[in-house]
MIDOSE-1310 file (N, C-alpha, C; in nm, 2 decimals, decimal comma, always signed):
residues 231
mryr	-2,20/-0,06/-1,22/-2,08/-0,14/-1,19/-2,10/-0,20/-1,05; -2,05/-0,32/-1,03/-2,08/-0,40/-0,91/-2,02/-0,34/-0,78; -1,89/-0,29/-0,79/-1,82/-0,24/-0,67/-1,79/-0,09/-0,69; -1,80/-0,02/-0,57/-1,76/+0,12/-0,57/-1,65/+0,13/-0,45
lhia	-1,53/+0,17/-0,49/-1,42/+0,18/-0,39/-1,39/+0,33/-0,35; -1,42/+0,36/-0,23/-1,38/+0,50/-0,18/-1,24/+0,50/-0,13; -1,16/+0,59/-0,18/-1,02/+0,61/-0,14/-1,00/+0,76/-0,11; -0,87/+0,78/-0,06/-0,83/+0,92/-0,05/-0,71/+0,94/-0,14
nkny	-0,63/+1,05/-0,12/-0,52/+1,09/-0,21/-0,43/+0,97/-0,24; -0,40/+0,94/-0,36/-0,31/+0,83/-0,39/-0,17/+0,87/-0,35; -0,14/+0,99/-0,34/+0,00/+1,03/-0,29/+0,02/+0,99/-0,15; -0,08/+0,99/-0,07/-0,06/+0,97/+0,08/-0,12/+0,84/+0,13
ssws	-0,23/+0,79/+0,07/-0,32/+0,69/+0,14/-0,27/+0,55/+0,11; -0,18/+0,50/+0,19/-0,13/+0,36/+0,18/-0,24/+0,26/+0,20; -0,33/+0,29/+0,29/-0,44/+0,19/+0,31/-0,53/+0,18/+0,19; -0,56/+0,29/+0,13/-0,64/+0,29/+0,00/-0,57/+0,22/-0,11
mrpw	-0,44/+0,23/-0,11/-0,36/+0,17/-0,22/-0,38/+0,02/-0,23; -0,39/-0,05/-0,11/-0,39/-0,19/-0,11/-0,51/-0,26/-0,19; -0,64/-0,23/-0,15/-0,74/-0,29/-0,23/-0,75/-0,24/-0,37; -0,71/-0,11/-0,40/-0,72/-0,06/-0,53/-0,62/-0,13/-0,62
vlmr	-0,50/-0,15/-0,57/-0,40/-0,23/-0,65/-0,44/-0,37/-0,67; -0,49/-0,43/-0,57/-0,54/-0,57/-0,58/-0,64/-0,58/-0,69; -0,74/-0,50/-0,69/-0,85/-0,51/-0,78/-0,81/-0,48/-0,92; -0,72/-0,38/-0,94/-0,66/-0,35/-1,07/-0,58/-0,47/-1,12
aldi	-0,50/-0,53/-1,03/-0,41/-0,64/-1,08/-0,49/-0,76/-1,12; -0,61/-0,78/-1,06/-0,69/-0,90/-1,09/-0,80/-0,87/-1,18; -0,80/-0,75/-1,24/-0,91/-0,71/-1,33/-1,05/-0,72/-1,28; -1,06/-0,68/-1,15/-1,19/-0,67/-1,09/-1,24/-0,53/-1,11
afee	-1,34/-0,52/-1,19/-1,39/-0,39/-1,22/-1,45/-0,32/-1,10; -1,43/-0,18/-1,09/-1,49/-0,11/-0,98/-1,49/+0,04/-1,02; -1,58/+0,11/-0,96/-1,59/+0,26/-0,97/-1,50/+0,32/-0,86; -1,41/+0,40/-0,90/-1,32/+0,47/-0,80/-1,39/+0,60/-0,76
vltp	-1,40/+0,63/-0,63/-1,44/+0,75/-0,57/-1,34/+0,81/-0,48; -1,27/+0,91/-0,52/-1,16/+0,97/-0,45/-1,21/+1,10/-0,38; -1,19/+1,10/-0,24/-1,22/+1,22/-0,16/-1,09/+1,27/-0,10; -1,04/+1,38/-0,14/-0,91/+1,43/-0,09/-0,91/+1,45/+0,06
feyg	-0,80/+1,43/+0,12/-0,78/+1,47/+0,26/-0,80/+1,61/+0,29; -0,86/+1,65/+0,40/-0,86/+1,78/+0,45/-0,75/+1,79/+0,55; -0,73/+1,92/+0,60/-0,62/+1,93/+0,70/-0,65/+1,86/+0,83; -0,55/+1,79/+0,89/-0,57/+1,72/+1,02/-0,61/+1,58/+1,01
mrqp	-0,61/+1,51/+1,12/-0,64/+1,37/+1,13/-0,78/+1,33/+1,11; -0,87/+1,41/+1,16/-1,01/+1,39/+1,15/-1,07/+1,43/+1,01; -1,14/+1,34/+0,95/-1,19/+1,37/+0,81/-1,34/+1,36/+0,81; -1,41/+1,46/+0,84/-1,56/+1,46/+0,85/-1,62/+1,42/+0,72
sfdv	-1,56/+1,45/+0,61/-1,62/+1,42/+0,48/-1,63/+1,27/+0,45; -1,54/+1,19/+0,52/-1,54/+1,05/+0,50/-1,66/+0,98/+0,58; -1,72/+1,05/+0,67/-1,83/+0,99/+0,75/-1,95/+0,97/+0,66; -1,96/+1,04/+0,55/-2,07/+1,02/+0,46/-2,08/+0,88/+0,40
fsps	-1,97/+0,82/+0,37/-1,97/+0,69/+0,31/-1,91/+0,58/+0,39; -1,83/+0,61/+0,50/-1,76/+0,51/+0,58/-1,80/+0,51/+0,72; -1,85/+0,40/+0,77/-1,89/+0,39/+0,91/-1,78/+0,43/+1,01; -1,65/+0,40/+0,97/-1,54/+0,43/+1,06/-1,49/+0,57/+1,04
gkvp	-1,54/+0,64/+0,93/-1,48/+0,77/+0,90/-1,34/+0,76/+0,84; -1,31/+0,64/+0,79/-1,17/+0,62/+0,73/-1,19/+0,55/+0,59; -1,07/+0,55/+0,52/-1,07/+0,48/+0,39/-0,96/+0,38/+0,40; -0,97/+0,27/+0,31/-1,07/+0,25/+0,20/-1,20/+0,20/+0,25
clve	-1,30/+0,21/+0,16/-1,43/+0,16/+0,20/-1,49/+0,11/+0,07; -1,53/-0,01/+0,07/-1,59/-0,08/-0,05/-1,74/-0,09/-0,03; -1,81/-0,05/-0,14/-1,96/-0,06/-0,13/-2,01/-0,15/-0,25; -2,09/-0,24/-0,21/-2,16/-0,32/-0,32/-2,31/-0,33/-0,28
sdlt	-2,39/-0,27/-0,37/-2,53/-0,25/-0,34/-2,55/-0,19/-0,21; -2,62/-0,26/-0,11/-2,65/-0,20/+0,02/-2,55/-0,24/+0,12; -2,44/-0,31/+0,08/-2,34/-0,36/+0,17/-2,21/-0,27/+0,17; -2,16/-0,24/+0,29/-2,04/-0,16/+0,30/-1,93/-0,23/+0,38
vwds	-1,81/-0,24/+0,33/-1,70/-0,30/+0,39/-1,59/-0,20/+0,41; -1,55/-0,17/+0,53/-1,47/-0,05/+0,56/-1,33/-0,07/+0,62; -1,27/-0,18/+0,59/-1,14/-0,21/+0,64/-1,06/-0,28/+0,52; -0,94/-0,25/+0,51/-0,86/-0,29/+0,39/-0,85/-0,45/+0,39
laic	-0,82/-0,51/+0,50/-0,81/-0,65/+0,50/-0,95/-0,72/+0,49; -1,05/-0,66/+0,55/-1,18/-0,71/+0,54/-1,23/-0,70/+0,39; -1,19/-0,60/+0,32/-1,23/-0,58/+0,18/-1,17/-0,70/+0,10; -1,04/-0,73/+0,12/-0,97/-0,84/+0,05/-1,04/-0,97/+0,08
eyla	-1,08/-0,99/+0,20/-1,14/-1,12/+0,24/-1,28/-1,13/+0,17; -1,35/-1,01/+0,17/-1,48/-1,01/+0,11/-1,47/-1,04/-0,04; -1,38/-0,97/-0,10/-1,36/-0,99/-0,25/-1,32/-1,14/-0,28; -1,25/-1,20/-0,19/-1,20/-1,34/-0,21/-1,32/-1,44/-0,22
eahp	-1,43/-1,40/-0,16/-1,55/-1,49/-0,17/-1,60/-1,50/-0,31; -1,59/-1,40/-0,39/-1,64/-1,40/-0,52/-1,52/-1,41/-0,62; -1,40/-1,38/-0,58/-1,28/-1,38/-0,67/-1,17/-1,46/-0,60; -1,17/-1,59/-0,62/-1,07/-1,68/-0,54/-0,92/-1,64/-0,57
avwh	-0,90/-1,57/-0,68/-0,76/-1,54/-0,71/-0,70/-1,43/-0,62; -0,78/-1,38/-0,53/-0,73/-1,28/-0,43/-0,62/-1,35/-0,35; -0,64/-1,48/-0,31/-0,54/-1,55/-0,24/-0,49/-1,67/-0,32; -0,37/-1,72/-0,29/-0,31/-1,83/-0,36/-0,40/-1,95/-0,34
hepv	-0,41/-2,03/-0,45/-0,49/-2,15/-0,44/-0,44/-2,26/-0,35; -0,31/-2,26/-0,33/-0,24/-2,37/-0,25/-0,26/-2,34/-0,10; -0,31/-2,43/-0,02/-0,34/-2,40/+0,12/-0,23/-2,34/+0,20; -0,11/-2,40/+0,19/+0,00/-2,36/+0,28/+0,04/-2,22/+0,24
araf	+0,05/-2,19/+0,10/+0,09/-2,06/+0,06/-0,02/-1,96/+0,10; -0,14/-2,00/+0,09/-0,25/-1,91/+0,12/-0,25/-1,87/+0,27; -0,22/-1,97/+0,36/-0,21/-1,95/+0,50/-0,10/-1,85/+0,53; +0,02/-1,88/+0,47/+0,13/-1,78/+0,49/+0,09/-1,64/+0,45
arca	+0,03/-1,63/+0,33/+0,00/-1,50/+0,28/-0,10/-1,43/+0,37; -0,20/-1,50/+0,42/-0,29/-1,43/+0,52/-0,22/-1,39/+0,64; -0,13/-1,47/+0,69/-0,05/-1,43/+0,81/+0,03/-1,30/+0,78; +0,10/-1,30/+0,67/+0,19/-1,19/+0,64/+0,11/-1,06/+0,61
aaem	-0,01/-1,07/+0,55/-0,09/-0,96/+0,53/-0,15/-0,91/+0,66; -0,19/-1,00/+0,75/-0,24/-0,96/+0,88/-0,13/-0,89/+0,96; -0,01/-0,94/+0,95/+0,10/-0,88/+1,02/+0,13/-0,74/+0,97; +0,12/-0,72/+0,84/+0,14/-0,58/+0,79/+0,02/-0,50/+0,83
hsgf	-0,10/-0,55/+0,84/-0,22/-0,47/+0,87/-0,21/-0,42/+1,02; -0,15/-0,50/+1,11/-0,15/-0,46/+1,25/-0,01/-0,42/+1,30; +0,10/-0,45/+1,23/+0,23/-0,43/+1,28/+0,31/-0,32/+1,20; +0,44/-0,33/+1,22/+0,54/-0,24/+1,15/+0,51/-0,09/+1,19
galr	+0,48/-0,07/+1,31/+0,44/+0,06/+1,36/+0,55/+0,17/+1,34; +0,68/+0,13/+1,36/+0,79/+0,23/+1,34/+0,80/+0,27/+1,20; +0,79/+0,17/+1,11/+0,79/+0,20/+0,97/+0,68/+0,30/+0,93; +0,56/+0,28/+0,98/+0,45/+0,37/+0,95/+0,48/+0,51/+1,00
decs	+0,53/+0,51/+1,13/+0,55/+0,64/+1,20/+0,66/+0,72/+1,14; +0,77/+0,66/+1,11/+0,89/+0,73/+1,07/+0,90/+0,76/+0,92; +0,82/+0,68/+0,84/+0,82/+0,69/+0,69/+0,68/+0,70/+0,64; +0,62/+0,81/+0,66/+0,48/+0,82/+0,62/+0,47/+0,82/+0,46
mncr	+0,36/+0,76/+0,41/+0,35/+0,74/+0,27/+0,35/+0,88/+0,19; +0,44/+0,88/+0,09/+0,44/+0,99/+0,00/+0,50/+0,94/-0,13; +0,42/+0,94/-0,24/+0,47/+0,89/-0,37/+0,56/+0,99/-0,43; +0,55/+1,12/-0,40/+0,61/+1,23/-0,47/+0,75/+1,26/-0,43
lvia	+0,77/+1,25/-0,29/+0,90/+1,30/-0,24/+1,00/+1,18/-0,21; +1,12/+1,21/-0,24/+1,23/+1,12/-0,20/+1,30/+1,20/-0,08; +1,31/+1,13/+0,03/+1,36/+1,20/+0,15/+1,48/+1,13/+0,21; +1,58/+1,20/+0,25/+1,69/+1,15/+0,32/+1,66/+1,12/+0,46
lttp	+1,64/+1,00/+0,50/+1,61/+0,97/+0,64/+1,73/+0,98/+0,72; +1,72/+1,04/+0,84/+1,82/+1,05/+0,93/+1,84/+0,90/+0,99; +1,93/+0,88/+1,08/+1,96/+0,75/+1,13/+1,83/+0,68/+1,18; +1,80/+0,57/+1,12/+1,68/+0,50/+1,16/+1,68/+0,47/+1,31
seal	+1,56/+0,47/+1,38/+1,55/+0,44/+1,52/+1,57/+0,29/+1,53; +1,60/+0,24/+1,65/+1,61/+0,10/+1,68/+1,48/+0,03/+1,64; +1,37/+0,09/+1,67/+1,24/+0,03/+1,64/+1,23/+0,01/+1,49; +1,27/+0,11/+1,41/+1,26/+0,10/+1,26/+1,36/-0,01/+1,21
krdl	+1,47/-0,02/+1,27/+1,57/-0,12/+1,23/+1,51/-0,26/+1,26; +1,44/-0,27/+1,37/+1,37/-0,40/+1,40/+1,26/-0,43/+1,29; +1,19/-0,33/+1,26/+1,08/-0,35/+1,15/+1,15/-0,39/+1,02; +1,26/-0,33/+0,98/+1,32/-0,36/+0,86/+1,38/-0,50/+0,86
krle	+1,44/-0,54/+0,97/+1,49/-0,68/+0,98/+1,38/-0,78/+0,97; +1,27/-0,75/+1,04/+1,15/-0,85/+1,03/+1,10/-0,85/+0,89; +1,09/-0,73/+0,82/+1,04/-0,73/+0,69/+1,13/-0,81/+0,59; +1,26/-0,80/+0,61/+1,35/-0,87/+0,52/+1,33/-1,02/+0,55
slwc	+1,32/-1,06/+0,67/+1,31/-1,20/+0,71/+1,18/-1,26/+0,65; +1,07/-1,19/+0,67/+0,94/-1,23/+0,62/+0,94/-1,25/+0,47; +0,98/-1,15/+0,40/+0,98/-1,15/+0,25/+1,07/-1,27/+0,20; +1,19/-1,28/+0,26/+1,28/-1,38/+0,21/+1,23/-1,52/+0,24
fgle	+1,16/-1,54/+0,35/+1,10/-1,67/+0,38/+1,00/-1,70/+0,27; +0,91/-1,61/+0,24/+0,80/-1,64/+0,15/+0,86/-1,66/+0,01; +0,95/-1,58/-0,03/+1,01/-1,60/-0,17/+1,08/-1,73/-0,18; +1,15/-1,77/-0,08/+1,23/-1,90/-0,09/+1,13/-2,02/-0,07
rfgg	+1,04/-2,01/+0,02/+0,95/-2,12/+0,05/+0,86/-2,15/-0,07; +0,81/-2,04/-0,14/+0,71/-2,06/-0,24/+0,76/-2,04/-0,38; +0,89/-2,01/-0,39/+0,95/-2,00/-0,52/+0,94/-1,88/-0,60; +0,87/-1,77/-0,55/+0,86/-1,65/-0,62/+0,79/-1,66/-0,76
pwla	+0,79/-1,55/-0,83/+0,85/-1,42/-0,80/+0,78/-1,33/-0,70; +0,65/-1,38/-0,67/+0,57/-1,30/-0,57/+0,58/-1,37/-0,44; +0,52/-1,31/-0,34/+0,55/-1,35/-0,20/+0,49/-1,48/-0,17; +0,38/-1,52/-0,23/+0,32/-1,65/-0,20/+0,33/-1,75/-0,32
gdrf	+0,42/-1,71/-0,42/+0,44/-1,80/-0,53/+0,44/-1,73/-0,66; +0,37/-1,79/-0,76/+0,39/-1,75/-0,90/+0,29/-1,64/-0,94; +0,20/-1,60/-0,86/+0,09/-1,50/-0,89/+0,09/-1,39/-0,79; +0,06/-1,27/-0,84/+0,04/-1,15/-0,76/-0,10/-1,17/-0,69
tavd	-0,09/-1,16/-0,56/-0,22/-1,18/-0,48/-0,23/-1,07/-0,37; -0,32/-1,09/-0,28/-0,35/-0,98/-0,18/-0,23/-0,95/-0,10; -0,15/-1,05/-0,06/-0,03/-1,02/+0,02/+0,07/-0,93/-0,05; +0,08/-0,94/-0,18/+0,17/-0,85/-0,25/+0,11/-0,71/-0,25
affa	-0,02/-0,70/-0,27/-0,09/-0,57/-0,26/-0,07/-0,50/-0,13; -0,07/-0,58/-0,02/-0,05/-0,53/+0,11/+0,09/-0,47/+0,13; +0,19/-0,52/+0,06/+0,32/-0,47/+0,08/+0,36/-0,37/-0,03; +0,27/-0,34/-0,12/+0,30/-0,24/-0,22/+0,34/-0,10/-0,16
pvav	+0,26/-0,05/-0,07/+0,30/+0,08/-0,01/+0,43/+0,07/+0,07; +0,47/-0,04/+0,12/+0,60/-0,06/+0,19/+0,71/-0,04/+0,08; +0,69/-0,10/-0,04/+0,79/-0,08/-0,14/+0,81/+0,07/-0,17; +0,70/+0,15/-0,18/+0,71/+0,29/-0,20/+0,79/+0,36/-0,09
rlkn	+0,76/+0,32/+0,03/+0,83/+0,38/+0,15/+0,98/+0,35/+0,14; +1,01/+0,22/+0,12/+1,15/+0,18/+0,12/+1,23/+0,26/+0,01; +1,17/+0,27/-0,11/+1,24/+0,34/-0,22/+1,25/+0,49/-0,19; +1,14/+0,55/-0,14/+1,14/+0,70/-0,13/+1,21/+0,75/+0,00
yqld	+1,23/+0,66/+0,09/+1,31/+0,70/+0,21/+1,45/+0,64/+0,21; +1,48/+0,58/+0,09/+1,61/+0,53/+0,06/+1,66/+0,43/+0,17; +1,57/+0,34/+0,20/+1,60/+0,23/+0,29/+1,65/+0,11/+0,22; +1,74/+0,03/+0,28/+1,80/-0,09/+0,21/+1,77/-0,21/+0,29
lneq	+1,73/-0,32/+0,22/+1,73/-0,45/+0,27/+1,83/-0,53/+0,19; +1,83/-0,67/+0,21/+1,92/-0,75/+0,13/+1,88/-0,75/-0,02; +1,97/-0,81/-0,10/+1,95/-0,82/-0,24/+1,82/-0,88/-0,28; +1,78/-0,99/-0,22/+1,66/-1,06/-0,25/+1,54/-0,98/-0,22
amay	+1,54/-0,91/-0,11/+1,43/-0,83/-0,07/+1,41/-0,71/-0,16; +1,52/-0,65/-0,19/+1,52/-0,53/-0,27/+1,48/-0,56/-0,42; +1,51/-0,68/-0,46/+1,46/-0,73/-0,59/+1,31/-0,74/-0,59; +1,26/-0,78/-0,48/+1,11/-0,79/-0,47/+1,05/-0,65/-0,46
vdrl	+1,11/-0,56/-0,40/+1,07/-0,42/-0,40/+1,06/-0,37/-0,55; +1,16/-0,39/-0,62/+1,16/-0,35/-0,76/+1,05/-0,42/-0,84; +1,02/-0,55/-0,82/+0,91/-0,61/-0,89/+0,78/-0,55/-0,85; +0,76/-0,52/-0,72/+0,64/-0,46/-0,68/+0,62/-0,32/-0,75
lshp	+0,72/-0,24/-0,75/+0,71/-0,11/-0,81/+0,69/-0,11/-0,96; +0,74/-0,22/-1,02/+0,72/-0,24/-1,17/+0,59/-0,30/-1,21; +0,52/-0,35/-1,11/+0,39/-0,41/-1,15/+0,30/-0,30/-1,20; +0,23/-0,33/-1,31/+0,15/-0,22/-1,38/+0,05/-0,15/-1,28
avae	-0,02/-0,23/-1,20/-0,12/-0,17/-1,11/-0,05/-0,08/-1,00; +0,06/-0,12/-0,95/+0,14/-0,04/-0,85/+0,19/+0,08/-0,92; +0,25/+0,07/-1,04/+0,31/+0,18/-1,11/+0,20/+0,28/-1,15; +0,08/+0,23/-1,18/-0,03/+0,33/-1,22/-0,06/+0,41/-1,09
wvst	-0,08/+0,34/-0,98/-0,11/+0,42/-0,86/-0,01/+0,53/-0,82; +0,12/+0,49/-0,83/+0,23/+0,58/-0,79/+0,23/+0,70/-0,89; +0,22/+0,67/-1,02/+0,22/+0,77/-1,12/+0,11/+0,87/-1,10; -0,01/+0,81/-1,08/-0,13/+0,90/-1,06/-0,11/+0,98/-0,93
giqe	-0,05/+0,92/-0,82/-0,03/+1,00/-0,70/+0,06/+1,11/-0,72; +0,17/+1,09/-0,80/+0,26/+1,20/-0,83/+0,19/+1,31/-0,91; +0,10/+1,28/-0,99/+0,03/+1,38/-1,07/-0,08/+1,46/-1,00; -0,12/+1,41/-0,88/-0,23/+1,47/-0,81/-0,20/+1,62/-0,79
pwre	-0,30/+1,71/-0,80/-0,28/+1,85/-0,77/-0,28/+1,89/-0,62; -0,33/+1,80/-0,54/-0,35/+1,84/-0,40/-0,22/+1,82/-0,32; -0,20/+1,92/-0,23/-0,09/+1,91/-0,13/-0,16/+1,93/+0,01; -0,15/+1,83/+0,10/-0,22/+1,85/+0,23/-0,11/+1,87/+0,33
ashe	-0,12/+1,99/+0,40/-0,01/+2,03/+0,48/+0,03/+1,94/+0,59; -0,06/+1,88/+0,66/-0,02/+1,79/+0,78/+0,04/+1,67/+0,73; +0,00/+1,61/+0,62/+0,07/+1,50/+0,56/+0,21/+1,53/+0,52; +0,23/+1,64/+0,45/+0,36/+1,69/+0,40/+0,45/+1,71/+0,52
edci	+0,40/+1,77/+0,63/+0,49/+1,80/+0,74/+0,53/+1,67/+0,81; +0,44/+1,57/+0,81/+0,47/+1,44/+0,88/+0,57/+1,36/+0,80; +0,57/+1,38/+0,67/+0,67/+1,31/+0,59/+0,81/+1,38/+0,60; +0,81/+1,51/+0,59/+0,94/+1,58/+0,59/+1,00/+1,60/+0,72
rdrr	+0,93/+1,64/+0,82/+0,98/+1,67/+0,96/+1,10/+1,76/+0,95; +1,21/+1,72/+1,00/+1,34/+1,80/+0,99/+1,43/+1,74/+0,89; +1,38/+1,66/+0,80/+1,47/+1,59/+0,71/+1,48/+1,65/+0,57; +1,58/+1,61/+0,50/+1,61/+1,68/+0,37/+1,53/+1,61/+0,26
vvre	+1,47/+1,69/+0,17/+1,40/+1,64/+0,05/+1,51/+1,63/-0,06; +1,54/+1,50/-0,10/+1,64/+1,48/-0,20/+1,59/+1,51/-0,34; +1,46/+1,48/-0,36/+1,41/+1,49/-0,49/+1,25/+1,49/-0,48; +1,19/+1,57/-0,57/+1,05/+1,57/-0,58/+1,01/+1,52/-0,72
hqpp	+0,95/+1,40/-0,73/+0,91/+1,34/-0,85/+0,81/+1,44/-0,92; +0,83/+1,47/-1,05/+0,74/+1,55/-1,12/+0,66/+1,47/-1,22; +0,53/+1,51/-1,24/+0,45/+1,44/-1,34/+0,51/+1,46/-1,48; +0,50/+1,37/-1,57/+0,55/+1,38/-1,71/+0,50/+1,50/-1,78
vet	+0,58/+1,57/-1,86/+0,54/+1,68/-1,93/+0,47/+1,64/-2,06; +0,35/+1,69/-2,09/+0,28/+1,65/-2,21/+0,34/+1,72/-2,33; +0,36/+1,65/-2,44/+0,41/+1,71/-2,56/+0,32/+1,69/-2,67
């Protein structure tokens, strides 16, 4: 197979989710290699395949690409559908994806990725409120400017994959945006590639203590999604 994509736990790894969802959505074939998180921030086992010691990491032959946005750009060279074909929509999508890649720090910090848990967030910080306001503004601009149903127009592209983990966070921390933005959240979560990632994350057998602690903190767990029971 041409591509090998190294990822970590689907339940926790928002960065891994982005290229995985994109490649699934665009039917770009790849071999998935999942290495579960060990306790703590440092992951020595990732050093074997990733120059940065982080995931995701894409390997093609003797080439390694070890950053989520760089992976999307690399894939776009061989798969133009990664970005919208129209230049203005494509430029907007690249800006929005890059903003997600480097910004929204409060959202990341206060709402760590967890597909399995629904958590009652205490009063959002002012920084988180600013992130949510910016997110709403960014999404509504794209949906209105390019006509939807996706952020840069009529096709699911890399920018939508970049915001897929945000949709999980908004839903599982019970955060609300305006009607237009929340409809986009529902579309993201209903996309087959996104739904597959979330479902698989819920079914994973691993529980990593430091990730769980960072998600729950002193907050109430409203619900724990359970894997479907086989009959």
